[in-house]
N, C-alpha and C positions, 0 to 999 in steps of 0.2 A: 885731696880736695881742700879748698879753703872757702870761706864765706865772703870773699871779695866779690865785687861785681863780675858778672860772667862775660861781659862784652869782649874781653881780651882773650878769651879761650874759645877755640872753635867748637868744642863739644858742649859748651854751656857750663864748663867747670873752670876752675882757676888753679890747677895744680894739686898736688897731693897734700894730705893733712886733714884735720877735722873740718867739717863743713855742715851745711844745713841740708838735711835729707827729708823729703816727703815720703812717708811710708803709707801706702794704701793698704787697708786691711791689717793695720798694725796692732789692733786690739784682739786679733785672733790668735790661734795657737802658735803657728810658725812665726807670724808677724810679731807677736809680743816677745818671743825669745830673741828674735833678731833685733828688735828695738833695744832690749836690754844690752845686747852685745855692742850695738852702735853707741849707746850712751856711755858705756864703759870705755869705748874707744875715743870718746871726746866729741862726738857729733851732736849737733842740735837737731831735734826731731820735730816734725809736724806730722802727726798721725791723722789720716783721713779714714774714717770707718763709719758705716751706718749702724753698727752694733747688732746686725742680724745674727752673726756668728761670732761676734767679739764681745768683750766685756770692758766697761769703763774701770772696773775693779782691777783688771790686769794692768792697765796704764798707771793707776794709782800705786799699785804694788811695785812696779818697775821704778817709779820715782822714789819710793821708800827704800828699795834695795840699793839704788845707785846714788841717791841724793841729787839726781838730775831733774831738770824741768822739761816736761814733754807737753807740747801744745796739741790738744785734741780737737779736730774739726769733725763734728758729727754730721756726716754727709754721705750721700750715695755717689759713687764715682761715675755713674751714668748721667748725673745731673751736672751739666757744664756750669751753671750759675752757682750751684752749691760747692763745686770743686774749686772754682777760681780763687776764693779767699785764701786757700792754702798757699797760693803762689803770689800773694800780695807783696811779699818782700823777697830778697835774694834767695834763690834756691839753687843748690849745686847739683843735685841728682835726685832720682826717684827710685824707690824699690816698690814694685807693684805686686801685692799679694791678693788684692780684693777680687772676689769672684766666688761663684757657687762651685762646690768641689766634690760632691758625693756621686760615685759611679752609678750606684743603683738608682738614686733619685733622678739622675740624668737620663736613664733609660725610660723612666716613667714620665718625666716631664721635659722632653728635649727642647721644646720651644723656649721654656724659661731659661734654660742654660745657654742657648744660642743668643737670645736677646740680652741677657744680663752680661755674660762674659765678653762677648764681642763688642757690645756698645760701651762697656766700661773701658776697654783698652783703646777703642777709637777716640772716645771722649778725652781720656787722659793724654794721649799723644797730641791731640789737637791743642789742649790747654798748655801742655809743655812747650809745644812749638810757638804758641802765641807769647809765651814768657821767656823764650830763648833758653830753655832748659833742655839739653839734648843728651843727657846721660841717664840710662835706664837699665835697671836690673829687673828682669821679668821672671816671676815665679811660674815656670812651666812645670812639666810633669813627665815621668817615665811612661805615662799612659799614651804618649804620642807614638810609641813604638808598636803598640798592639801585641798580638800573640805571635811572636817570631820564633822560628826554630833555632836560629843561630844565636847562641848565648855564650858569654855575657853580651849585653847590649852596648854597642859603641855609638858614638854620636853620628857616624856616617851610615848607620843601618837604615833600612827602609822605614818610612814612617807610615804605619797602617793602624791607627787607633781603632778599637773595636767597640767603643761606646761613645755617646754624644759628648760626655765630659772631655774625653781624650781628643775628640775632633775639635772641640772649641779651643783647646790648648794649641793644637796644630794650626788652626786658622789664625790664632793670635800670633803665633810664631811667624807665619807667612806674612801677615800684615807688617810686623816689625822689620822683617828682612827687606820687604819692599820699600819701606820708609828709609831704612839705612842705605839701600842701594841708590835711592833717588837723591840723597843728601849726605855727603861724606862727613858732615859735622856731627852726625849722630854716633854715639858710642853705646852699644847695647849688649847685654849678656842675657842669654836664654838659659836658665838653670833648670835642667831636667832632673828633679830629684825623685827619690824612690819612696820609701815608706817611713815617714818621720814618727818617732816614738820617744818616750822619755819626758823629762821635765828638767827645769833648772834644779841643780843639786840642793838648793835651799828648800825646795818644796813650796815656795811662795807663789810661783806661777806654774801653770801646767796646762794640760788639755782639758777643756770643759765643753764638749760638744752639746749643741742644743738638741733636745729630744733623744731619741734612741741612737746610740753611736753607730756610724757606718763602718768604722774601722776596728780591727781586731783588738789592739791593745787597750783602748779605753773601755771597750765592752768587757774584756777580761777583768779589768780593775773595778768596774762598777759591779760586776757579779761578786767580786771579793769583798766589797764593802756593803753588800746586801741591797744594792739598788736594782739589780736584775736577778732573776731566779737562776738562770743558767746561760752558758755560752752556747751558741749555735755555730757549729763548724759547717761551712757551706761546701759540702762535697768531700768525699774521701776516695773518689774513683778517677782522679786526674792522673795523667801519665808522669808521675813523679815518684820518688822512692817510697814515700809513705802514703801516697794517694791524695795528699792535701797540697794546696797551692804553695809555690815557692816564691818568696819575695826577698828583696834587699831592704832590711830595716836599718835605719840610720838615726842616731841620737839627734834630737832637735837642736842641741847646742853645737854639735858638729855642723849641722845644717846652717845655723846662724853664722858660724865662723866662715862657711863657704860664701855667704852673701857678702861679708866684709871683704873676703879675698877677691871676689869678682868686682866689687866696687873699686878697690884699689887698682886692679888690673886694667880697668877701663880707662884710666888716665892716659895710657899709652896704646890703647887698642881701639881705633876707630872701626866703624862697621858693626856687624851683628854676628855673634858667634855663640854656639851652644856648648854647654858643659854638663856632663853627668855629675850629680852629687849623690854618691852612694858608697857603700863599703866594699862592694865587689863580692860579698858573701851572701849566698842564698840560704834562707832559713824557711822551713815549712811551718804551716800553722801549728802542727803538733809540737815542733821544736820551740816555737815561741811560747806556746802555752806552758810547756815544761819549764822554760826559763822564768816565766812569770810566777809559776807555782813555787819555784825555788825562792824567789824574792818575797813572796807572800808568806811562805812557810806552811802551806797546806794546799790540798787539791782544790780545784775550781770545778763546780758542777758544769757538765758539758754534754752535748748530744750532737751527733752528726745529722744534718738535714740535707736537702737537695742543693744542687749547685745554684749559685746566684748569677743571674743574667749579667753579661758584660765582663766577667772575671776571666783573665788570661791564666793559663796553667802555671806559667813560670815567667819571672822577669827579675833579672838582677844586672847590676851595672858593671861596665868596665870603666873605672874612675881614673884611668891613667892620664887622660888629657887634662883633667883638673889638677892632678899632681904636677904635671910637667909645665903647664902654662899659668896656673894660678898659685902654685906652691901650696896647695891644700890637699890634705888627706883626712879621712875620718879616723879618730883615735879611740872611740869608746865602743866596747863590745856589747853583745846582746844582754849579758847579765847586768851590766851597768845601766843600760837602757831600762830594763825592768825594775831595778832597784830604785832608780830615780822616779820612774812613773808611779811606782807603789808609794814612795815617800810623799809625792804630791797628793795622791788619792787618799792616803791615810790622814794627812793634815787637812784635806778639803773633801770630805766624803760627799758633800753635795755640790762640789765645784765652787765657783764664785757665787756667793750667797744672794746676789741680786736676783737670780733666776728663781 
């Protein structure tokens, strides 16, 4: 990609190389780590985030780590007037992270998820079209597969999400496929990733969920630093080897690298295509807690409670398509994920201190 005017390139880009990227939700967990990788690769960034689940401190720390300059537009992606200024100058591509993302919360508040997530994507694509920017990397999710018997999950598997969050991701994918089918100038990647954990090895940026964490790793780490009394394991009676849910955990820096690989691949890939980003390794809740305890150096208080609504028993990736077509594979193992996450939590026991 290059930051030249986009008029001469059918996708809204102008060839490979560093360019200007709009990153929605770039102040959040996955977004911030991807932003860091983008800046290190030489890209100029415009981050759009309403800071509901993101942190301005994260953006400042990325700038400190990289010496790069990141423009932050504090805006909600559902608001067309607030979003438009991010496209006031030449933009080469967009990476779209912004959206609500908690499975349990989506079951309790489905309308909020449908309204926010779908309207955000519709608004973003309309603004992109108006500014002749037609290259998009979309943050999808493995939840689009649902609770399938045939594992590992391949991109051509049936898509049967079992919770509102997953259904919003599938609906967004379908919208983007329809847009790309109607106009061959669009270049789109649907990245279905599994369970991101870990942090940048420096410990300067990491995961700082608002309120009570919805995911396993941040909850374990907050228990370890004394912010939570104990970890609750949601069910030990699933049809898995130890009775706890199986998931494919991926280091957030591997995930960030996957977004860069997809961005590069889109130069020569018109249309809309899905790729799994995962390790292909299934780890149970018990195995993840054991790895976390090795990193922490002591046991974590925990108790088994009832199942959580909307959780599938098992889900892990077949990541071979990404390896073959994007040249991307995950390289960091579960122990490294836990060490880096613990390093972040030790250095930032209260997360980003603005909260």
